[in-house]
mmCIF file of the protein (N, C-alpha, C, O) and its ligand, coordinates in Angstrom:
data_MODEL
# 
_entry.id   MODEL 
# 
loop_
_entity.id 
_entity.type 
_entity.pdbx_number_of_molecules 
1 polymer     1 
2 non-polymer 1 
# 
_entity_poly.entity_id                      1 
_entity_poly.type                           'polypeptide(L)' 
_entity_poly.nstd_linkage                   no 
_entity_poly.nstd_monomer                   no 
_entity_poly.pdbx_seq_one_letter_code       MDGARTLRVSLRAAAGQLVGRCWCGRTHAGDDPVEMWDWLDEHEHEEPACRSAAR 
_entity_poly.pdbx_seq_one_letter_code_can   MDGARTLRVSLRAAAGQLVGRCWCGRTHAGDDPVEMWDWLDEHEHEEPACRSAAR 
_entity_poly.pdbx_strand_id                 A 
# 
loop_
_entity_poly_seq.entity_id 
_entity_poly_seq.num 
_entity_poly_seq.mon_id 
_entity_poly_seq.hetero 
1 1  MET n 
1 2  ASP n 
1 3  GLY n 
1 4  ALA n 
1 5  ARG n 
1 6  THR n 
1 7  LEU n 
1 8  ARG n 
1 9  VAL n 
1 10 SER n 
1 11 LEU n 
1 12 ARG n 
1 13 ALA n 
1 14 ALA n 
1 15 ALA n 
1 16 GLY n 
1 17 GLN n 
1 18 LEU n 
1 19 VAL n 
1 20 GLY n 
1 21 ARG n 
1 22 CYS n 
1 23 TRP n 
1 24 CYS n 
1 25 GLY n 
1 26 ARG n 
1 27 THR n 
1 28 HIS n 
1 29 ALA n 
1 30 GLY n 
1 31 ASP n 
1 32 ASP n 
1 33 PRO n 
1 34 VAL n 
1 35 GLU n 
1 36 MET n 
1 37 TRP n 
1 38 ASP n 
1 39 TRP n 
1 40 LEU n 
1 41 ASP n 
1 42 GLU n 
1 43 HIS n 
1 44 GLU n 
1 45 HIS n 
1 46 GLU n 
1 47 GLU n 
1 48 PRO n 
1 49 ALA n 
1 50 CYS n 
1 51 ARG n 
1 52 SER n 
1 53 ALA n 
1 54 ALA n 
1 55 ARG n 
# 
loop_
_struct_asym.id 
_struct_asym.entity_id 
A 1 
B 2 
# 
loop_
_chem_comp.id 
_chem_comp.type 
_chem_comp.mon_nstd_flag 
ALA 'L-peptide linking' y 
ARG 'L-peptide linking' y 
ASP 'L-peptide linking' y 
CYS 'L-peptide linking' y 
GLN 'L-peptide linking' y 
GLU 'L-peptide linking' y 
GLY 'peptide linking'   y 
HIS 'L-peptide linking' y 
LEU 'L-peptide linking' y 
MET 'L-peptide linking' y 
PRO 'L-peptide linking' y 
SER 'L-peptide linking' y 
THR 'L-peptide linking' y 
TRP 'L-peptide linking' y 
VAL 'L-peptide linking' y 
ZN  non-polymer         . 
# 
_pdbx_entity_nonpoly.entity_id   2 
_pdbx_entity_nonpoly.name        ? 
_pdbx_entity_nonpoly.comp_id     ZN 
# 
_pdbx_nonpoly_scheme.asym_id         B 
_pdbx_nonpoly_scheme.entity_id       2 
_pdbx_nonpoly_scheme.mon_id          ZN 
_pdbx_nonpoly_scheme.ndb_seq_num     1 
_pdbx_nonpoly_scheme.pdb_seq_num     101 
_pdbx_nonpoly_scheme.auth_seq_num    101 
_pdbx_nonpoly_scheme.pdb_mon_id      ZN 
_pdbx_nonpoly_scheme.auth_mon_id     ZN 
_pdbx_nonpoly_scheme.pdb_strand_id   A 
_pdbx_nonpoly_scheme.pdb_ins_code    . 
# 
loop_
_atom_site.group_PDB 
_atom_site.id 
_atom_site.type_symbol 
_atom_site.label_atom_id 
_atom_site.label_alt_id 
_atom_site.label_comp_id 
_atom_site.label_asym_id 
_atom_site.label_entity_id 
_atom_site.label_seq_id 
_atom_site.pdbx_PDB_ins_code 
_atom_site.Cartn_x 
_atom_site.Cartn_y 
_atom_site.Cartn_z 
_atom_site.occupancy 
_atom_site.B_iso_or_equiv 
_atom_site.pdbx_formal_charge 
_atom_site.auth_seq_id 
_atom_site.auth_comp_id 
_atom_site.auth_asym_id 
_atom_site.auth_atom_id 
_atom_site.pdbx_PDB_model_num 
ATOM   1   N  N  . MET A 1 1  ? 0.829   -1.189 0.003   1.00 0.00 ? 1   MET A N  1 
ATOM   2   C  CA . MET A 1 1  ? 0.012   0.006  0.003   1.00 0.00 ? 1   MET A CA 1 
ATOM   3   C  C  . MET A 1 1  ? 0.875   1.269  -0.001  1.00 0.00 ? 1   MET A C  1 
ATOM   4   O  O  . MET A 1 1  ? 1.873   1.359  0.714   1.00 0.00 ? 1   MET A O  1 
ATOM   5   N  N  . ASP A 1 2  ? 0.493   2.182  -0.772  1.00 0.00 ? 2   ASP A N  1 
ATOM   6   C  CA . ASP A 1 2  ? 1.319   3.397  -0.862  1.00 0.00 ? 2   ASP A CA 1 
ATOM   7   C  C  . ASP A 1 2  ? 0.577   4.606  -0.309  1.00 0.00 ? 2   ASP A C  1 
ATOM   8   O  O  . ASP A 1 2  ? 0.846   5.743  -0.698  1.00 0.00 ? 2   ASP A O  1 
ATOM   9   N  N  . GLY A 1 3  ? -0.327  4.361  0.570   1.00 0.00 ? 3   GLY A N  1 
ATOM   10  C  CA . GLY A 1 3  ? -1.039  5.480  1.200   1.00 0.00 ? 3   GLY A CA 1 
ATOM   11  C  C  . GLY A 1 3  ? -2.135  6.021  0.313   1.00 0.00 ? 3   GLY A C  1 
ATOM   12  O  O  . GLY A 1 3  ? -2.274  5.660  -0.856  1.00 0.00 ? 3   GLY A O  1 
ATOM   13  N  N  . ALA A 1 4  ? -2.900  6.894  0.914   1.00 0.00 ? 4   ALA A N  1 
ATOM   14  C  CA . ALA A 1 4  ? -4.047  7.453  0.180   1.00 0.00 ? 4   ALA A CA 1 
ATOM   15  C  C  . ALA A 1 4  ? -3.607  8.576  -0.729  1.00 0.00 ? 4   ALA A C  1 
ATOM   16  O  O  . ALA A 1 4  ? -2.832  9.452  -0.344  1.00 0.00 ? 4   ALA A O  1 
ATOM   17  N  N  . ARG A 1 5  ? -4.123  8.530  -1.954  1.00 0.00 ? 5   ARG A N  1 
ATOM   18  C  CA . ARG A 1 5  ? -3.846  9.601  -2.871  1.00 0.00 ? 5   ARG A CA 1 
ATOM   19  C  C  . ARG A 1 5  ? -5.153  10.260 -3.249  1.00 0.00 ? 5   ARG A C  1 
ATOM   20  O  O  . ARG A 1 5  ? -6.130  9.585  -3.574  1.00 0.00 ? 5   ARG A O  1 
ATOM   21  N  N  . THR A 1 6  ? -5.169  11.537 -3.208  1.00 0.00 ? 6   THR A N  1 
ATOM   22  C  CA . THR A 1 6  ? -6.399  12.208 -3.554  1.00 0.00 ? 6   THR A CA 1 
ATOM   23  C  C  . THR A 1 6  ? -6.283  12.900 -4.920  1.00 0.00 ? 6   THR A C  1 
ATOM   24  O  O  . THR A 1 6  ? -5.438  13.774 -5.114  1.00 0.00 ? 6   THR A O  1 
ATOM   25  N  N  . LEU A 1 7  ? -7.114  12.508 -5.826  1.00 0.00 ? 7   LEU A N  1 
ATOM   26  C  CA . LEU A 1 7  ? -7.118  13.139 -7.132  1.00 0.00 ? 7   LEU A CA 1 
ATOM   27  C  C  . LEU A 1 7  ? -8.458  13.798 -7.337  1.00 0.00 ? 7   LEU A C  1 
ATOM   28  O  O  . LEU A 1 7  ? -9.505  13.214 -7.059  1.00 0.00 ? 7   LEU A O  1 
ATOM   29  N  N  . ARG A 1 8  ? -8.418  14.947 -7.797  1.00 0.00 ? 8   ARG A N  1 
ATOM   30  C  CA . ARG A 1 8  ? -9.694  15.655 -8.020  1.00 0.00 ? 8   ARG A CA 1 
ATOM   31  C  C  . ARG A 1 8  ? -9.807  16.170 -9.445  1.00 0.00 ? 8   ARG A C  1 
ATOM   32  O  O  . ARG A 1 8  ? -8.886  16.760 -10.011 1.00 0.00 ? 8   ARG A O  1 
ATOM   33  N  N  . VAL A 1 9  ? -10.944 15.922 -9.971  1.00 0.00 ? 9   VAL A N  1 
ATOM   34  C  CA . VAL A 1 9  ? -11.206 16.467 -11.285 1.00 0.00 ? 9   VAL A CA 1 
ATOM   35  C  C  . VAL A 1 9  ? -12.528 17.208 -11.212 1.00 0.00 ? 9   VAL A C  1 
ATOM   36  O  O  . VAL A 1 9  ? -13.545 16.634 -10.823 1.00 0.00 ? 9   VAL A O  1 
ATOM   37  N  N  . SER A 1 10 ? -12.520 18.442 -11.574 1.00 0.00 ? 10  SER A N  1 
ATOM   38  C  CA . SER A 1 10 ? -13.739 19.201 -11.528 1.00 0.00 ? 10  SER A CA 1 
ATOM   39  C  C  . SER A 1 10 ? -14.065 19.702 -12.909 1.00 0.00 ? 10  SER A C  1 
ATOM   40  O  O  . SER A 1 10 ? -13.173 19.908 -13.731 1.00 0.00 ? 10  SER A O  1 
ATOM   41  N  N  . LEU A 1 11 ? -15.325 19.895 -13.165 1.00 0.00 ? 11  LEU A N  1 
ATOM   42  C  CA . LEU A 1 11 ? -15.740 20.333 -14.482 1.00 0.00 ? 11  LEU A CA 1 
ATOM   43  C  C  . LEU A 1 11 ? -16.015 21.834 -14.451 1.00 0.00 ? 11  LEU A C  1 
ATOM   44  O  O  . LEU A 1 11 ? -16.830 22.313 -13.662 1.00 0.00 ? 11  LEU A O  1 
ATOM   45  N  N  . ARG A 1 12 ? -15.347 22.538 -15.288 1.00 0.00 ? 12  ARG A N  1 
ATOM   46  C  CA . ARG A 1 12 ? -15.616 23.943 -15.393 1.00 0.00 ? 12  ARG A CA 1 
ATOM   47  C  C  . ARG A 1 12 ? -16.552 24.167 -16.575 1.00 0.00 ? 12  ARG A C  1 
ATOM   48  O  O  . ARG A 1 12 ? -16.127 24.250 -17.728 1.00 0.00 ? 12  ARG A O  1 
ATOM   49  N  N  . ALA A 1 13 ? -17.792 24.259 -16.265 1.00 0.00 ? 13  ALA A N  1 
ATOM   50  C  CA . ALA A 1 13 ? -18.790 24.358 -17.297 1.00 0.00 ? 13  ALA A CA 1 
ATOM   51  C  C  . ALA A 1 13 ? -18.615 25.621 -18.111 1.00 0.00 ? 13  ALA A C  1 
ATOM   52  O  O  . ALA A 1 13 ? -18.822 25.623 -19.324 1.00 0.00 ? 13  ALA A O  1 
ATOM   53  N  N  . ALA A 1 14 ? -18.237 26.686 -17.450 1.00 0.00 ? 14  ALA A N  1 
ATOM   54  C  CA . ALA A 1 14 ? -18.118 27.938 -18.145 1.00 0.00 ? 14  ALA A CA 1 
ATOM   55  C  C  . ALA A 1 14 ? -17.063 27.908 -19.277 1.00 0.00 ? 14  ALA A C  1 
ATOM   56  O  O  . ALA A 1 14 ? -17.245 28.464 -20.361 1.00 0.00 ? 14  ALA A O  1 
ATOM   57  N  N  . ALA A 1 15 ? -15.988 27.242 -18.959 1.00 0.00 ? 15  ALA A N  1 
ATOM   58  C  CA . ALA A 1 15 ? -14.907 27.155 -19.938 1.00 0.00 ? 15  ALA A CA 1 
ATOM   59  C  C  . ALA A 1 15 ? -15.093 25.947 -20.848 1.00 0.00 ? 15  ALA A C  1 
ATOM   60  O  O  . ALA A 1 15 ? -14.425 25.847 -21.877 1.00 0.00 ? 15  ALA A O  1 
ATOM   61  N  N  . GLY A 1 16 ? -15.996 25.022 -20.486 1.00 0.00 ? 16  GLY A N  1 
ATOM   62  C  CA . GLY A 1 16 ? -16.183 23.829 -21.277 1.00 0.00 ? 16  GLY A CA 1 
ATOM   63  C  C  . GLY A 1 16 ? -14.989 22.910 -21.177 1.00 0.00 ? 16  GLY A C  1 
ATOM   64  O  O  . GLY A 1 16 ? -14.704 22.132 -22.087 1.00 0.00 ? 16  GLY A O  1 
ATOM   65  N  N  . GLN A 1 17 ? -14.284 23.012 -20.045 1.00 0.00 ? 17  GLN A N  1 
ATOM   66  C  CA . GLN A 1 17 ? -13.074 22.227 -19.883 1.00 0.00 ? 17  GLN A CA 1 
ATOM   67  C  C  . GLN A 1 17 ? -13.063 21.454 -18.589 1.00 0.00 ? 17  GLN A C  1 
ATOM   68  O  O  . GLN A 1 17 ? -13.692 21.855 -17.610 1.00 0.00 ? 17  GLN A O  1 
ATOM   69  N  N  . LEU A 1 18 ? -12.357 20.358 -18.581 1.00 0.00 ? 18  LEU A N  1 
ATOM   70  C  CA . LEU A 1 18 ? -12.090 19.652 -17.370 1.00 0.00 ? 18  LEU A CA 1 
ATOM   71  C  C  . LEU A 1 18 ? -10.825 20.213 -16.735 1.00 0.00 ? 18  LEU A C  1 
ATOM   72  O  O  . LEU A 1 18 ? -9.821  20.456 -17.404 1.00 0.00 ? 18  LEU A O  1 
ATOM   73  N  N  . VAL A 1 19 ? -10.906 20.410 -15.423 1.00 0.00 ? 19  VAL A N  1 
ATOM   74  C  CA . VAL A 1 19 ? -9.717  20.894 -14.730 1.00 0.00 ? 19  VAL A CA 1 
ATOM   75  C  C  . VAL A 1 19 ? -9.388  19.897 -13.624 1.00 0.00 ? 19  VAL A C  1 
ATOM   76  O  O  . VAL A 1 19 ? -10.148 19.753 -12.665 1.00 0.00 ? 19  VAL A O  1 
ATOM   77  N  N  . GLY A 1 20 ? -8.283  19.225 -13.755 1.00 0.00 ? 20  GLY A N  1 
ATOM   78  C  CA . GLY A 1 20 ? -7.894  18.246 -12.774 1.00 0.00 ? 20  GLY A CA 1 
ATOM   79  C  C  . GLY A 1 20 ? -6.879  18.832 -11.803 1.00 0.00 ? 20  GLY A C  1 
ATOM   80  O  O  . GLY A 1 20 ? -5.980  19.586 -12.176 1.00 0.00 ? 20  GLY A O  1 
ATOM   81  N  N  . ARG A 1 21 ? -7.064  18.453 -10.537 1.00 0.00 ? 21  ARG A N  1 
ATOM   82  C  CA . ARG A 1 21 ? -6.124  18.955 -9.524  1.00 0.00 ? 21  ARG A CA 1 
ATOM   83  C  C  . ARG A 1 21 ? -5.581  17.744 -8.746  1.00 0.00 ? 21  ARG A C  1 
ATOM   84  O  O  . ARG A 1 21 ? -6.330  16.954 -8.170  1.00 0.00 ? 21  ARG A O  1 
ATOM   85  N  N  . CYS A 1 22 ? -4.294  17.641 -8.757  1.00 0.00 ? 22  CYS A N  1 
ATOM   86  C  CA . CYS A 1 22 ? -3.652  16.522 -8.070  1.00 0.00 ? 22  CYS A CA 1 
ATOM   87  C  C  . CYS A 1 22 ? -3.406  16.903 -6.600  1.00 0.00 ? 22  CYS A C  1 
ATOM   88  O  O  . CYS A 1 22 ? -3.455  18.078 -6.236  1.00 0.00 ? 22  CYS A O  1 
ATOM   89  N  N  . TRP A 1 23 ? -3.144  15.896 -5.775  1.00 0.00 ? 23  TRP A N  1 
ATOM   90  C  CA . TRP A 1 23 ? -2.860  16.144 -4.375  1.00 0.00 ? 23  TRP A CA 1 
ATOM   91  C  C  . TRP A 1 23 ? -1.588  16.951 -4.212  1.00 0.00 ? 23  TRP A C  1 
ATOM   92  O  O  . TRP A 1 23 ? -1.407  17.612 -3.190  1.00 0.00 ? 23  TRP A O  1 
ATOM   93  N  N  . CYS A 1 24 ? -0.700  16.912 -5.198  1.00 0.00 ? 24  CYS A N  1 
ATOM   94  C  CA . CYS A 1 24 ? 0.545   17.632 -5.117  1.00 0.00 ? 24  CYS A CA 1 
ATOM   95  C  C  . CYS A 1 24 ? 0.381   19.093 -5.452  1.00 0.00 ? 24  CYS A C  1 
ATOM   96  O  O  . CYS A 1 24 ? 1.325   19.868 -5.301  1.00 0.00 ? 24  CYS A O  1 
ATOM   97  N  N  . GLY A 1 25 ? -0.806  19.497 -5.907  1.00 0.00 ? 25  GLY A N  1 
ATOM   98  C  CA . GLY A 1 25 ? -1.075  20.907 -6.116  1.00 0.00 ? 25  GLY A CA 1 
ATOM   99  C  C  . GLY A 1 25 ? -1.065  21.295 -7.591  1.00 0.00 ? 25  GLY A C  1 
ATOM   100 O  O  . GLY A 1 25 ? -1.482  22.402 -7.932  1.00 0.00 ? 25  GLY A O  1 
ATOM   101 N  N  . ARG A 1 26 ? -0.609  20.429 -8.455  1.00 0.00 ? 26  ARG A N  1 
ATOM   102 C  CA . ARG A 1 26 ? -0.586  20.761 -9.842  1.00 0.00 ? 26  ARG A CA 1 
ATOM   103 C  C  . ARG A 1 26 ? -1.972  20.646 -10.465 1.00 0.00 ? 26  ARG A C  1 
ATOM   104 O  O  . ARG A 1 26 ? -2.796  19.833 -10.047 1.00 0.00 ? 26  ARG A O  1 
ATOM   105 N  N  . THR A 1 27 ? -2.203  21.472 -11.464 1.00 0.00 ? 27  THR A N  1 
ATOM   106 C  CA . THR A 1 27 ? -3.482  21.376 -12.150 1.00 0.00 ? 27  THR A CA 1 
ATOM   107 C  C  . THR A 1 27 ? -3.272  21.180 -13.642 1.00 0.00 ? 27  THR A C  1 
ATOM   108 O  O  . THR A 1 27 ? -2.221  21.505 -14.194 1.00 0.00 ? 27  THR A O  1 
ATOM   109 N  N  . HIS A 1 28 ? -4.258  20.662 -14.249 1.00 0.00 ? 28  HIS A N  1 
ATOM   110 C  CA . HIS A 1 28 ? -4.175  20.353 -15.684 1.00 0.00 ? 28  HIS A CA 1 
ATOM   111 C  C  . HIS A 1 28 ? -5.519  20.569 -16.295 1.00 0.00 ? 28  HIS A C  1 
ATOM   112 O  O  . HIS A 1 28 ? -6.527  20.097 -15.769 1.00 0.00 ? 28  HIS A O  1 
ATOM   113 N  N  . ALA A 1 29 ? -5.558  21.270 -17.392 1.00 0.00 ? 29  ALA A N  1 
ATOM   114 C  CA . ALA A 1 29 ? -6.827  21.499 -18.074 1.00 0.00 ? 29  ALA A CA 1 
ATOM   115 C  C  . ALA A 1 29 ? -6.850  20.777 -19.384 1.00 0.00 ? 29  ALA A C  1 
ATOM   116 O  O  . ALA A 1 29 ? -5.831  20.655 -20.064 1.00 0.00 ? 29  ALA A O  1 
ATOM   117 N  N  . GLY A 1 30 ? -8.039  20.288 -19.745 1.00 0.00 ? 30  GLY A N  1 
ATOM   118 C  CA . GLY A 1 30 ? -8.182  19.603 -21.016 1.00 0.00 ? 30  GLY A CA 1 
ATOM   119 C  C  . GLY A 1 30 ? -9.624  19.278 -21.261 1.00 0.00 ? 30  GLY A C  1 
ATOM   120 O  O  . GLY A 1 30 ? -10.471 19.524 -20.402 1.00 0.00 ? 30  GLY A O  1 
ATOM   121 N  N  . ASP A 1 31 ? -9.922  18.739 -22.401 1.00 0.00 ? 31  ASP A N  1 
ATOM   122 C  CA . ASP A 1 31 ? -11.304 18.426 -22.686 1.00 0.00 ? 31  ASP A CA 1 
ATOM   123 C  C  . ASP A 1 31 ? -11.517 16.888 -22.774 1.00 0.00 ? 31  ASP A C  1 
ATOM   124 O  O  . ASP A 1 31 ? -12.617 16.431 -23.087 1.00 0.00 ? 31  ASP A O  1 
ATOM   125 N  N  . ASP A 1 32 ? -10.486 16.125 -22.504 1.00 0.00 ? 32  ASP A N  1 
ATOM   126 C  CA . ASP A 1 32 ? -10.604 14.659 -22.549 1.00 0.00 ? 32  ASP A CA 1 
ATOM   127 C  C  . ASP A 1 32 ? -10.385 14.054 -21.178 1.00 0.00 ? 32  ASP A C  1 
ATOM   128 O  O  . ASP A 1 32 ? -9.286  14.122 -20.627 1.00 0.00 ? 32  ASP A O  1 
ATOM   129 N  N  . PRO A 1 33 ? -11.455 13.452 -20.619 1.00 0.00 ? 33  PRO A N  1 
ATOM   130 C  CA . PRO A 1 33 ? -11.355 12.866 -19.297 1.00 0.00 ? 33  PRO A CA 1 
ATOM   131 C  C  . PRO A 1 33 ? -10.258 11.792 -19.216 1.00 0.00 ? 33  PRO A C  1 
ATOM   132 O  O  . PRO A 1 33 ? -9.530  11.700 -18.228 1.00 0.00 ? 33  PRO A O  1 
ATOM   133 N  N  . VAL A 1 34 ? -10.163 10.998 -20.262 1.00 0.00 ? 34  VAL A N  1 
ATOM   134 C  CA . VAL A 1 34 ? -9.138  9.936  -20.217 1.00 0.00 ? 34  VAL A CA 1 
ATOM   135 C  C  . VAL A 1 34 ? -7.760  10.496 -20.145 1.00 0.00 ? 34  VAL A C  1 
ATOM   136 O  O  . VAL A 1 34 ? -6.917  10.033 -19.376 1.00 0.00 ? 34  VAL A O  1 
ATOM   137 N  N  . GLU A 1 35 ? -7.529  11.518 -20.970 1.00 0.00 ? 35  GLU A N  1 
ATOM   138 C  CA . GLU A 1 35 ? -6.238  12.205 -20.932 1.00 0.00 ? 35  GLU A CA 1 
ATOM   139 C  C  . GLU A 1 35 ? -5.981  12.841 -19.549 1.00 0.00 ? 35  GLU A C  1 
ATOM   140 O  O  . GLU A 1 35 ? -4.853  12.885 -19.056 1.00 0.00 ? 35  GLU A O  1 
ATOM   141 N  N  . MET A 1 36 ? -7.033  13.307 -18.978 1.00 0.00 ? 36  MET A N  1 
ATOM   142 C  CA . MET A 1 36 ? -6.937  13.900 -17.666 1.00 0.00 ? 36  MET A CA 1 
ATOM   143 C  C  . MET A 1 36 ? -6.441  12.898 -16.616 1.00 0.00 ? 36  MET A C  1 
ATOM   144 O  O  . MET A 1 36 ? -5.520  13.190 -15.853 1.00 0.00 ? 36  MET A O  1 
ATOM   145 N  N  . TRP A 1 37 ? -7.064  11.718 -16.589 1.00 0.00 ? 37  TRP A N  1 
ATOM   146 C  CA . TRP A 1 37 ? -6.665  10.711 -15.664 1.00 0.00 ? 37  TRP A CA 1 
ATOM   147 C  C  . TRP A 1 37 ? -5.238  10.208 -15.941 1.00 0.00 ? 37  TRP A C  1 
ATOM   148 O  O  . TRP A 1 37 ? -4.478  9.913  -15.019 1.00 0.00 ? 37  TRP A O  1 
ATOM   149 N  N  . ASP A 1 38 ? -4.902  10.121 -17.214 1.00 0.00 ? 38  ASP A N  1 
ATOM   150 C  CA . ASP A 1 38 ? -3.537  9.757  -17.572 1.00 0.00 ? 38  ASP A CA 1 
ATOM   151 C  C  . ASP A 1 38 ? -2.547  10.750 -17.052 1.00 0.00 ? 38  ASP A C  1 
ATOM   152 O  O  . ASP A 1 38 ? -1.486  10.373 -16.554 1.00 0.00 ? 38  ASP A O  1 
ATOM   153 N  N  . TRP A 1 39 ? -2.875  12.016 -17.158 1.00 0.00 ? 39  TRP A N  1 
ATOM   154 C  CA . TRP A 1 39 ? -1.984  13.031 -16.648 1.00 0.00 ? 39  TRP A CA 1 
ATOM   155 C  C  . TRP A 1 39 ? -1.854  12.912 -15.129 1.00 0.00 ? 39  TRP A C  1 
ATOM   156 O  O  . TRP A 1 39 ? -0.758  13.011 -14.578 1.00 0.00 ? 39  TRP A O  1 
ATOM   157 N  N  . LEU A 1 40 ? -2.990  12.698 -14.464 1.00 0.00 ? 40  LEU A N  1 
ATOM   158 C  CA . LEU A 1 40 ? -2.923  12.611 -13.023 1.00 0.00 ? 40  LEU A CA 1 
ATOM   159 C  C  . LEU A 1 40 ? -2.017  11.461 -12.586 1.00 0.00 ? 40  LEU A C  1 
ATOM   160 O  O  . LEU A 1 40 ? -1.373  11.526 -11.539 1.00 0.00 ? 40  LEU A O  1 
ATOM   161 N  N  . ASP A 1 41 ? -1.978  10.430 -13.386 1.00 0.00 ? 41  ASP A N  1 
ATOM   162 C  CA . ASP A 1 41 ? -1.188  9.266  -13.031 1.00 0.00 ? 41  ASP A CA 1 
ATOM   163 C  C  . ASP A 1 41 ? 0.262   9.400  -13.424 1.00 0.00 ? 41  ASP A C  1 
ATOM   164 O  O  . ASP A 1 41 ? 1.141   8.824  -12.783 1.00 0.00 ? 41  ASP A O  1 
ATOM   165 N  N  . GLU A 1 42 ? 0.515   10.147 -14.463 1.00 0.00 ? 42  GLU A N  1 
ATOM   166 C  CA . GLU A 1 42 ? 1.856   10.127 -15.060 1.00 0.00 ? 42  GLU A CA 1 
ATOM   167 C  C  . GLU A 1 42 ? 2.724   11.330 -14.806 1.00 0.00 ? 42  GLU A C  1 
ATOM   168 O  O  . GLU A 1 42 ? 3.946   11.253 -14.928 1.00 0.00 ? 42  GLU A O  1 
ATOM   169 N  N  . HIS A 1 43 ? 2.116   12.430 -14.458 1.00 0.00 ? 43  HIS A N  1 
ATOM   170 C  CA . HIS A 1 43 ? 2.944   13.645 -14.308 1.00 0.00 ? 43  HIS A CA 1 
ATOM   171 C  C  . HIS A 1 43 ? 3.887   13.534 -13.109 1.00 0.00 ? 43  HIS A C  1 
ATOM   172 O  O  . HIS A 1 43 ? 3.702   12.703 -12.220 1.00 0.00 ? 43  HIS A O  1 
ATOM   173 N  N  . GLU A 1 44 ? 4.862   14.365 -13.115 1.00 0.00 ? 44  GLU A N  1 
ATOM   174 C  CA . GLU A 1 44 ? 5.819   14.364 -12.032 1.00 0.00 ? 44  GLU A CA 1 
ATOM   175 C  C  . GLU A 1 44 ? 5.271   15.174 -10.882 1.00 0.00 ? 44  GLU A C  1 
ATOM   176 O  O  . GLU A 1 44 ? 5.073   16.385 -10.991 1.00 0.00 ? 44  GLU A O  1 
ATOM   177 N  N  . HIS A 1 45 ? 5.029   14.491 -9.778  1.00 0.00 ? 45  HIS A N  1 
ATOM   178 C  CA . HIS A 1 45 ? 4.397   15.150 -8.635  1.00 0.00 ? 45  HIS A CA 1 
ATOM   179 C  C  . HIS A 1 45 ? 5.328   16.175 -8.036  1.00 0.00 ? 45  HIS A C  1 
ATOM   180 O  O  . HIS A 1 45 ? 6.531   15.961 -7.889  1.00 0.00 ? 45  HIS A O  1 
ATOM   181 N  N  . GLU A 1 46 ? 4.714   17.322 -7.691  1.00 0.00 ? 46  GLU A N  1 
ATOM   182 C  CA . GLU A 1 46 ? 5.504   18.365 -7.150  1.00 0.00 ? 46  GLU A CA 1 
ATOM   183 C  C  . GLU A 1 46 ? 5.645   18.177 -5.652  1.00 0.00 ? 46  GLU A C  1 
ATOM   184 O  O  . GLU A 1 46 ? 4.680   18.323 -4.902  1.00 0.00 ? 46  GLU A O  1 
ATOM   185 N  N  . GLU A 1 47 ? 6.840   17.856 -5.228  1.00 0.00 ? 47  GLU A N  1 
ATOM   186 C  CA . GLU A 1 47 ? 7.070   17.617 -3.779  1.00 0.00 ? 47  GLU A CA 1 
ATOM   187 C  C  . GLU A 1 47 ? 7.423   18.940 -3.137  1.00 0.00 ? 47  GLU A C  1 
ATOM   188 O  O  . GLU A 1 47 ? 8.201   19.738 -3.660  1.00 0.00 ? 47  GLU A O  1 
ATOM   189 N  N  . PRO A 1 48 ? 6.811   19.138 -1.967  1.00 0.00 ? 48  PRO A N  1 
ATOM   190 C  CA . PRO A 1 48 ? 7.145   20.376 -1.232  1.00 0.00 ? 48  PRO A CA 1 
ATOM   191 C  C  . PRO A 1 48 ? 8.623   20.365 -0.859  1.00 0.00 ? 48  PRO A C  1 
ATOM   192 O  O  . PRO A 1 48 ? 9.161   19.347 -0.423  1.00 0.00 ? 48  PRO A O  1 
ATOM   193 N  N  . ALA A 1 49 ? 9.255   21.492 -1.035  1.00 0.00 ? 49  ALA A N  1 
ATOM   194 C  CA . ALA A 1 49 ? 10.699  21.569 -0.764  1.00 0.00 ? 49  ALA A CA 1 
ATOM   195 C  C  . ALA A 1 49 ? 10.967  21.478 0.739   1.00 0.00 ? 49  ALA A C  1 
ATOM   196 O  O  . ALA A 1 49 ? 11.997  20.949 1.157   1.00 0.00 ? 49  ALA A O  1 
ATOM   197 N  N  . CYS A 1 50 ? 10.082  21.971 1.511   1.00 0.00 ? 50  CYS A N  1 
ATOM   198 C  CA . CYS A 1 50 ? 10.232  21.875 2.945   1.00 0.00 ? 50  CYS A CA 1 
ATOM   199 C  C  . CYS A 1 50 ? 8.895   21.601 3.570   1.00 0.00 ? 50  CYS A C  1 
ATOM   200 O  O  . CYS A 1 50 ? 7.874   21.638 2.883   1.00 0.00 ? 50  CYS A O  1 
ATOM   201 N  N  . ARG A 1 51 ? 8.871   21.329 4.849   1.00 0.00 ? 51  ARG A N  1 
ATOM   202 C  CA . ARG A 1 51 ? 7.614   20.945 5.455   1.00 0.00 ? 51  ARG A CA 1 
ATOM   203 C  C  . ARG A 1 51 ? 6.939   22.082 6.201   1.00 0.00 ? 51  ARG A C  1 
ATOM   204 O  O  . ARG A 1 51 ? 6.044   21.856 7.015   1.00 0.00 ? 51  ARG A O  1 
ATOM   205 N  N  . SER A 1 52 ? 7.364   23.287 5.927   1.00 0.00 ? 52  SER A N  1 
ATOM   206 C  CA . SER A 1 52 ? 6.657   24.415 6.544   1.00 0.00 ? 52  SER A CA 1 
ATOM   207 C  C  . SER A 1 52 ? 5.290   24.564 5.900   1.00 0.00 ? 52  SER A C  1 
ATOM   208 O  O  . SER A 1 52 ? 5.049   24.069 4.799   1.00 0.00 ? 52  SER A O  1 
ATOM   209 N  N  . ALA A 1 53 ? 4.411   25.243 6.590   1.00 0.00 ? 53  ALA A N  1 
ATOM   210 C  CA . ALA A 1 53 ? 3.056   25.364 6.101   1.00 0.00 ? 53  ALA A CA 1 
ATOM   211 C  C  . ALA A 1 53 ? 2.998   26.026 4.742   1.00 0.00 ? 53  ALA A C  1 
ATOM   212 O  O  . ALA A 1 53 ? 3.623   27.060 4.508   1.00 0.00 ? 53  ALA A O  1 
ATOM   213 N  N  . ALA A 1 54 ? 2.256   25.429 3.874   1.00 0.00 ? 54  ALA A N  1 
ATOM   214 C  CA . ALA A 1 54 ? 2.180   25.940 2.484   1.00 0.00 ? 54  ALA A CA 1 
ATOM   215 C  C  . ALA A 1 54 ? 1.244   27.122 2.379   1.00 0.00 ? 54  ALA A C  1 
ATOM   216 O  O  . ALA A 1 54 ? 1.334   27.913 1.440   1.00 0.00 ? 54  ALA A O  1 
ATOM   217 N  N  . ARG A 1 55 ? 0.342   27.245 3.345   1.00 0.00 ? 55  ARG A N  1 
ATOM   218 C  CA . ARG A 1 55 ? -0.586  28.342 3.237   1.00 0.00 ? 55  ARG A CA 1 
ATOM   219 C  C  . ARG A 1 55 ? -0.372  29.335 4.322   1.00 0.00 ? 55  ARG A C  1 
ATOM   220 O  O  . ARG A 1 55 ? -1.079  30.342 4.386   1.00 0.00 ? 55  ARG A O  1 
HETATM 221 ZN ZN . ZN  B 2 .  ? 0.789   15.260 -8.666  1.00 0.00 2 101 ZN  A ZN 1 
# 
């Protein structure tokens, strides 16, 4: 088990685009849900440089 991963894809109706947001904070826009999930799985996750609060 590699722990819980949270992937979110939301639909932006106004733009007619899917906007996916990974747990690492990166976002990706596109109009193909399959491509979106591929991106979520394959992109290089952005690791926080340090553990200080991000917000
Ligand atoms: Zn990621």
